[in-house]
Structures are given as C-alpha cells and as structure tokens.
C-alpha positions, -999 to 999 in steps of 0.1 A, spaced: 0 0 0 29 23 -6 8 45 -29 -13 57 0 9 84 15 10 120 26 -26 121 38 -40 112 4 -64 83 1 -76 67 -30 -105 46 -41 -117 31 -73 -152 33 -89 -171 6 -107 -180 11 -143 -218 6 -145 -217 10 -183 -188 2 -206 -190 13 -242 -169 21 -273 -192 46 -291 -189 81 -305 -216 97 -284 -227 97 -248 -227 117 -216 -192 132 -217 -185 169 -210 -168 186 -238 -132 195 -226 -133 225 -249 -166 240 -235 -161 270 -213 -192 276 -193 -186 298 -162 -217 283 -147 -204 248 -150 -170 258 -136 -184 277 -106 -219 266 -97 -228 236 -76 -259 220 -93 -288 201 -77 -288 176 -106 -258 168 -128 -265 177 -165 -261 155 -194 -241 165 -225 -248 158 -261 -211 164 -271 -202 140 -299 -166 146 -306 -139 123 -293 -141 86 -287 -161 78 -256 -142 51 -237 -164 50 -206 -197 64 -195 -216 61 -163 -248 80 -157 -276 73 -132 -310 84 -146 -330 83 -114 -322 96 -79 -304 65 -69 -268 71 -60 -238 50 -52 -213 63 -26 -178 53 -18 -160 59 15 -124 67 20 -117 55 55 -89 59 79 -72 27 67 -70 40 31 -91 11 18 -90 7 -20 -122 -7 -36 -111 -26 -68 -127 -18 -101 -143 -45 -123 -121 -37 -153 -93 -14 -164 -90 9 -194 -63 6 -220 -47 39 -231 -26 43 -262 5 65 -265 0 94 -288 -36 101 -278 -51 127 -254 -77 115 -228 -102 139 -213 -118 129 -181 -150 144 -165 -173 136 -136 -198 152 -114 -191 147 -77 -206 156 -44 -202 150 -7 -228 135 16 -219 158 45 -192 181 60 -172 210 47 -160 214 11 -132 190 2 -109 188 -28 -115 157 -49 -92 147 -77 -89 121 -104 -57 99 -105 -46 73 -131 -26 44 -117 -4 27 -143 6 -9 -145 38 -2 -126 20 15 -98 28 51 -108 2 77 -100 -6 103 -127 -27 131 -114 -53 144 -138 -72 172 -121 -93 182 -91 -124 201 -80 -137 215 -47 -166 191 -39 -195 203 -18 -222 188 3 -256 181 -13 -249 194 -48 -228 184 -78 -195 200 -89 -177 193 -122 -144 176 -120 -124 179 -152 -89 168 -163 -72 140 -181 -40 123 -191 -16 122 -221 1 87 -216 38 85 -224 35 47 -230 6 25 -240 -10 3 -214 -38 -3 -189 -46 22 -161 -69 22 -131 -90 53 -126 -92 65 -90 -107 94 -71 -85 111 -45 -93 131 -15 -72 147 12 -98 137 39 -96 103 57 -133 102 64 -154 113 35 -184 99 15 -183 108 -22 -209 103 -49 -200 104 -86 -222 107 -116 -218 113 -154 -183 98 -152 -166 97 -186 -132 93 -203 -129 105 -240 -101 97 -264 -88 123 -289 -61 118 -315 -37 147 -315 -51 157 -349 -86 158 -334 -74 179 -305 -57 204 -327 -88 206 -349 -108 216 -318 -81 241 -309 -83 257 -343 -121 259 -342 -118 277 -308 -92 301 -321 -115 311 -350 -142 317 -324 -124 335 -296 -95 353 -314 -112 364 -346 -143 382 -359 -158 380 -394 -158 416 -407 -181 424 -436 -172 455 -457 -201 473 -475 -186 498 -499 -207 524 -516 -205 557 -535 -220 588 -519 -253 581 -536 -254 547 -517 -249 525 -548 -225 497 -543 -189 499 -556 -182 468 -577 -147 453 -573 -136 477 -545 -101 468 -532 -97 468 -494 -62 467 -479 -57 462 -442 -27 466 -419 -28 456 -383 -13 483 -361 -20 467 -327 -28 431 -320 -49 423 -289 -32 390 -281 5 393 -274 32 366 -274 61 383 -256 95 374 -242 114 383 -211 147 402 -212 176 407 -189 204 432 -184 225 416 -212 202 434 -237 220 466 -227 253 451 -237 245 436 -271 232 455 -301 225 422 -318 203 411 -289 184 444 -291 178 441 -328 167 405 -325 143 414 -297 128 445 -312 120 429 -345 99 402 -328 82 411 -295 58 438 -283 56 429 -246 83 419 -221 91 415 -185 125 418 -168 138 387 -152 155 403 -121 162 439 -128 130 453 -111 132 430 -81 139 443 -46 172 424 -42 184 442 -74 172 477 -68 182 480 -31 211 457 -24 220 477 7 194 493 30 185 528 19 207 527 -13 183 524 -42 196 519 -77 172 516 -106 198 521 -133 194 487 -150 156 488 -149 154 524 -161 177 517 -191 158 485 -201 125 504 -198 139 532 -220 148 506 -247 114 491 -245 96 524 -248 118 535 -278 107 503 -296 70 503 -287 74 473 -264 50 471 -234 65 461 -200 49 439 -173 63 446 -138 80 417 -121 80 420 -91 72 444 -62 76 418 -34 84 381 -32 68 359 -5 97 334 -6 119 340 25 150 330 4 143 357 -22 146 388 1 175 412 -1 202 399 22 197 428 46 159 422 48 165 386 59 182 399 90 152 420 102 134 404 131 113 433 143 78 432 125 75 470 127 108 476 111 100 451 84 67 468 77 84 502 73 110 490 48 84 470 29 60 500 26 90 521 14 97 495 -12 61 494 -25 59 532 -26 93 536 -43 89 511 -72 53 517 -80 55 555 -79 86 553 -101 70 533 -128 34 545 -125 16 546 -159 45 529 -176 37 493 -170 8 470 -180 8 450 -148 26 441 -115 33 409 -97 26 425 -63 35 397 -40 51 370 -61 43 333 -53 21 341 -23 3 308 -25 35 287 -22 51 310 3 41 332 32 71 352 44 52 384 49 22 367 63 43 351 90 61 383 98 33 409 94 0 390 97 -23 368 76 -37 397 56 -3 411 46 -7 403 9 -42 418 7 -29 450 23 0 453 -1 -23 449 -31 -45 476 -16 -16 500 -14 -4 491 -49 -39 498 -62 -40 532 -45 -6 541 -59 -15 531 -95 -52 523 -99 -50 517 -136 -24 490 -136 -34 453 -135 -23 435 -103 -14 398 -106 -13 368 -84 17 350 -100 24 313 -93 43 282 -105 32 246 -110 -4 257 -114 -10 246 -150 22 227 -156 23 202 -128 -8 181 -121 9 167 -89 11 201 -73 -6 202 -39 2 238 -28 -5 262 -57 -32 242 -74 -56 261 -96 -83 259 -69 -59 275 -43 -46 301 -66 -81 311 -75 -90 312 -38 -60 335 -31 -72 360 -57 -107 359 -43 -93 366 -8 -74 396 -20 -103 411 -39 -126 405 -9 -105 426 13 -121 460 21 -110 485 -4 -99 460 -30 -131 453 -49 -122 476 -78 -87 463 -83 -80 452 -119 -69 417 -109 -54 390 -131 -38 356 -126 -3 347 -138 5 311 -144 43 309 -147 44 277 -168 78 262 -160 72 229 -177 93 198 -173 110 183 -204 83 157 -210 51 154 -230 28 181 -215 -6 170 -202 -27 192 -223 -60 178 -209 -49 188 -174 -36 221 -186 -70 229 -202 -89 220 -171 -65 241 -149 -70 271 -172 -108 265 -169 -105 268 -131 -83 299 -132 -106 315 -159 -138 308 -139 -131 340 -119 -137 360 -151 -103 377 -148 -75 377 -174 -51 348 -172 -15 351 -185 13 326 -189 40 348 -175 73 328 -174 68 300 -199 99 278 -204 111 242 -205 146 226 -200 163 214 -232 152 181 -245 149 163 -279 113 173 -284 114 208 -268 102 226 -300 73 202 -304 63 204 -267 65 242 -266 43 245 -297 17 221 -280 17 243 -249 15 276 -267 -13 265 -289 -32 251 -259 -29 284 -242 -38 305 -273 -70 284 -278 -83 290 -243 -106 321 -240 -93 330 -205 -57 335 -217 -50 370 -227 -13 369 -233 19 349 -230 55 358 -220 82 332 -226 114 331 -205 138 328 -235 162 345 -258 192 342 -280 224 325 -268 239 358 -258 210 365 -233 220 336 -211 186 319 -212 200 284 -212 167 265 -209 148 280 -238 174 293 -263 158 307 -295 189 316 -315 226 308 -315 255 332 -310 251 344 -346 213 349 -341 204 320 -363 172 304 -351 172 272 -332 144 247 -338 124 262 -310 131 297 -323 115 286 -356 84 276 -337 82 310 -319 87 329 -352 60 308 -369 35 315 -341 43 352 -340 35 353 -377 4 332 -374 -11 351 -345 -6 385 -361 -25 397 -391 -8 394 -425 10 423 -441 -10 447 -463 6 433 -494 -11 399 -488 -41 410 -469 -64 424 -496 -101 418 -501 -118 423 -534 -155 430 -532 -171 409 -559 -185 424 -591 -220 417 -581 -246 443 -570 -247 447 -532 -221 418 -528 -202 422 -495 -164 417 -489 -159 394 -459 -127 385 -440 -119 368 -407 -97 392 -387 -78 387 -356 -89 411 -328 -69 443 -327 -66 477 -344 -62 482 -381 -56 509 -407 -79 503 -437 -76 516 -472 -105 512 -496 -100 521 -532 -118 519 -565 -106 491 -588 -101 514 -618 -99 550 -605 -70 549 -580 -76 585 -569 -110 574 -557 -103 560 -522 -107 565 -485 -89 554 -454 -101 547 -419 -91 532 -385 -109 500 -375 -110 482 -341 -120 445 -342 -131 431 -308 -148 401 -295 -175 424 -281 -187 430 -316 -198 394 -318 -190 368 -345 -199 393 -374 -191 430 -376 -204 451 -405 -182 481 -417 -199 505 -440 -175 526 -462 -183 555 -485 -158 562 -512 -155 599 -520 
C-alpha cells in the first residue's frame, strides 16, 4: 500500500456502463461555461457532445446514488475492469461529484499505471448536497492499462459520482478543436459594405488592411544583457511587443543595501522598450519566498521595522513606474510562500495589493504562481488554491475595484505536457472571469522541446481565459540556457523557428497579402476573418486609383461573430 501516503487516500469506482461509441454523456473538454465551472448543481446535467471517442460512461438516470467511503485505513475498492490507453492520444476525463456531508473537500482524479505510478489528472472542490464538475485527463507516455481513481485529502469522506466519462482524442482531433476555438475566440468576421456617396455599391472595390495593434501578445522576457548587445536588441525589437524583466526590477536588485536604491538597469531597459514600442509587465514588487529577500531584509526580526521597509519598497517602485507598465506581480508566489504573512499577519498580501492599487489604480495586479498549470501533482499552488488567493485579495475591504489577473508561470518539465490537465487548470483559473496570462513560460532542453513548446503555446492560445503569454527565453547571448531561441550568430534554433512561426500566425498578414476584393455583383459584400486588434484600412476603386478612402478599425470580441463596416468612397 505504498501508494497511499502523505494524507491522500484513493478509491476506485465501478463502471456501470462500458462502451466504445462516438456519443454519450461526456462533458466537452473545450466547453467554457462559467456556470459549470463555478456553480454547484442540484442535478448533474447530461451532455450531447459527440466529438472524441467515448471510452467509458456512467450516468444514473434516477435519484439512486452509489457512494464510496475513503476511510482511515485508506481502503481501495477494486474496479471491475481497467481501461487501456494508447500513447499518442489525449484522454479527457470528467465527472460530477458531491459529498454526503461536511465541509468542502478537494476531490481529484488519478490514473494508476501498471507499474503503480500515479498520474494526477485534475481536481475540484466538492460540496455537500450538490454536484461539482471535475475535469482533467492524461496524455500517456506509454501504451498500457490504467486504473482510474478518485482522490481526497480527507480520511473520512463519503463521495458520490455521476456522469463519469473518459474520452479519447487523437492529436489531430485535439488540434482541430483548438483551431475551431481560435477562430471563435480570437477572430471576428468583418463584412465590408462599400458604396458611393449616392449609396450605390462599388463593384470590385479593393480593401487593404494593416494591423497596427494586436490584442493578443506573445512576448518574451529580457535581462540586463540586452543593454550590452546590439544584436540582442535588434533581435528582440524585431519580434516582440511585450516583455518583463527577469531580475532587474526585483527588490534584491534595486536595493542591495538598505536605503541605497539603484534603478539604473531597470530604467535603461524600460527606455529601450519604450523606444521600440514594447510594453512592459512589472516583475515584481515583493516576493513571498523567504529566500528571495534582499540579504539585509533577511536579518530584520522586528515586524514594525520590516513593515516600514516594505512599505517604502512598495511606494518607491510603484510610484517610479506609475503609468509605464501593463501590470505588476505585487506579492510573487504568495500561495507557495508566506514570508510576509508570518512576519506581518495573515492579511499582509491583501494589504499590499490595496496599497499598490491606491498608488497606481490603472495597472493590472497579478497573483503569479508556478506549478499551477504545468504540474498536475502540485498540492500547494493548485488552480483551486490560486483562485482562492485571488478571491481573498479582492474580498479585502478597499480591493473590490482592483484590476486583478492571474499569472500562471508555466515552468514545464522536459516531457510530454498533459494538455488535458492544462486545459482543465485554465478552466478553473478562468472561472473568476479575470484575465489569465502565462508569465514565465519555459522548459529545459530536450529532444522534443520545440514540439512540446508548440503544443503548450497552442493550448494556451486556444483558451478564452488566456489574454497573453510571455516566454522566458532569448538568443544565446542572453543567457537563457533552458529556452534558447537563437545561436551566437542569431540564427534560429528549432524552438526559435516555432516561436517565429506562431508570431507570424497570431498577427494579421502584411497589407501586401491582406487584400479583399468586393465581388463584381450588385450589393455583394467583402468578408474576411480578422484577428482582434486595431487596423488601418484603405478602400480604393478598382479602376480609379484616386477614388479611395482610409479609416481606422477596431475589431473586438464584443462585436460578436460578425461585424459590418460601411465605407463610403469619395
């Protein structure tokens, strides 16, 4: 029973119905209903989702329920049959769970392989007397049989489960779903109606578009070495429109000795960014990890003294960069760590966010954590706990109007990413209705790094909650040794090719290739699917080049799936 450790107890459920069909009761892993993610329902709903191969389905039509008990001895109830998984596929799991009694408990799904390894697949906070949706899944690294288990941190809990399903997707099917979502959430169909002043249609009008500001940004971190290398600066400015500094804004860099502030590096890097139209995300004001304090701060034992220097730090850095940044990690990693809470009280983080908000009310304030989307085995900064931390901060008096956001750092291991788990984790983080960013995305070198990074980036881009991505990467000269995008001569690595490909794909085409010809039919409309963002538009007559007009256009998701633009040629 070596698998029952650390206060986690597992049990298996019986399959009441085993089928290999293409329809059933499965929840679509690509559905994004805030109500399903946040509400606790009296009766679990059924789904008519038909995509993906349904490997198991269990649904109780009437009010009869089967419960399982996780007792103090960690008893495992064996399942009638196992499920065979095949390497190369993605498996999406869903179930509705509830507790018979007691306080809310986290309930997760775990896949036990033939060699006894436990692969964690997702979790939900289950409640008494109503049904909560548990979503997740697995991407097996080898083919074989697995046992599916539920997991709870409580030794004595009675759990009911309904609408239990596991769906198989080929990677091609998964990408197809991603592409369909991208069309839906990142683009809008724009219809151009071009007329003369007398309102008659212009036949064959030519419409040229140039995107001036994309809404979704794929950015890259930078460090002080960019100040030392012209090649690094040119490489960076030609690609990215948003960045964060790895260490140069942090307290241990700007105030190495008490009272001796030095913002030279951060100021110089910010100047370079501003000169090249690059937005900057602030990282970070404070860090809740006790090991990541300035050396002189670590020596402070008096809470009042610590409070004074901390308030001075917050005032100093936020006032200095007020109006110049898109966001701030106010108290970095304050779910994993609690240095300031232990020293200054349990509400320290909430108070610091309040002060940051008062100093710069227009900047977005992040809770920024690691292992939240990249590590299904995480027990500290799980999606549920990160969401709870953000809720606690916003619930603090005076914080209700904060522009909050969640940063998922995304330090992935050099293995096949569990995209099914990642999607369910983003579902949980996104259920708050706040922006979610991948803020420090990287992965150690491995043979399939380029492939894995593309998988992760496309998964994030196809999720409606994700509003931007920053990778921790750079050319060889930058010193980013995990995710190196170019060699010493600035020639792309394989992973660098992937990043360039996605930058091109996620930004609208150049005006030379992005032209629409309104058909030579009376009242025919010119239609194009455009990525959300700002555009300069030029509309010209097909024969009389001096007959044209120009306009600015903003394409947003708020416009719906179709946006009509009426243009009059003078």
